[in-house]
N, C-alpha and C positions, 0 to 999 in steps of 0.2 A: 826101666822105662826108656823108651828111646823117642825122641821127639824129631819130626821131619817138617822141613819147610821148603816148598817148592818156589822157583820164581822163573822169569823167562818167557811165559807165555806172551801170545799176543796176535795181531793180525798180520798175516803175510799173503802175497800173491801165489796163484798155482804155480809150483816149480821153484819155489823159494825156499829160505831155510831158517830154522830157529834153532836155538840151543837152550834147552831145559835145564836148571841147576836143581839139586837137592841137597840141603845141608841137614847133617844129621848131629845129634847131640846127646847127651844121656849115657846110657851102659852100652857104650858101642863095644866093648869086647864081648858081648854077647850076640853080636850080629854074624850071621853066616852068608846072608846074601841082602841085595837091595833090587828092587825091581820098579819098572814102570808099567802102568795100566793107564787105560783110557776108557773113559765111558762117553759116548753119545746121546742125546735126548732120546728116550724110548728104547734104549739099547741096554745089554747087560755090559758090565764091566769086563774088559777084555785086556789079556796079557800084551805087553810090546815088546819089553825086553828085560833081562835080569843080569846080574853079574855076581859072580862068588867074591865076597868081600875079601876073603884069603884066597890068593891062587887066582883070581880074575877071570875065571872061565864066563863066556857070555855066551847068552841065548836070546834068540829073536823070534817073534812071530813071523810067519810067513810073508804077510802082507806088508811088513816093514823091511824084511831082510835085503841088505843092500842099499837102503836108503837111509836107515836111521843106525846109529852107533852108539852104544852105552859105554861109559867109562867112568872110573873112580880115582879119586884122589884121596890117597891116605892122610896126606899132610894137612887137607883142608875137611877132612871127614865129609867129603861131597861127592854125589854121583851126578853124572851129567847125561842128557840124552840130545846127541847131535841129530837134527832131522833136517835132511835134505829131500830135495824133489818132492816138496810136500803135494799131496793131491787133495782134490775135492772130498774124498774118502777119510781123510786124517783129521778133520775137526772134531774136537771132543774136549772134555776135562781131562786133563794128563795128571795123574797121581803117581807119587813115588811111594814106596812101602819098603819095610824092612822085615826080614825074615829072622829068627833067633833059635831055629831049629835045623838041625843037619838034615840034608836030602841028597839022595842019589842022583835025583831028577832035575829038570831045568827051572824049578822055581816058577812055574807059570800059571799056578793056581791062586786065587785069592785068599783061599783057606790057610795059606802058608803063611801069611803075611798078617800077624798081631797089630803092627803099626802101620799108620798110614799119614800123609801129608794133607793138607787142606785142598789140595788141587790148584791147577793153573789152566786157564782157557787157551786154546789153540783154536784159532779162526782162519782158515783158508779161503779167500775170497778175491775176486777181481774188481 
């Protein structure tokens, strides 16, 4: 089992920044990757970014590339999502997730993640 707890959501103006954190605990040796997804009201949950736990390769959705940065801190068992230049299209509940199976892909599918956090709300409004 892997437990995930997100934090850092909130209200920000368009063009502003937020940093989300996701702390992991439990069977961390089984993790292959961690990812961030988001879900806006009435929409499907969509991929935002992922990072391989070992090796650190990062992958991004096209809509956030260049604005968001995913990173991980081994010492704290934490993954971060730095979100800059937030746009009106970015508001959603953001979820972190942990993958425990190997993949040669970008870990961009929800089915690859058996463990999920509770989500944190991001609101962009002036």
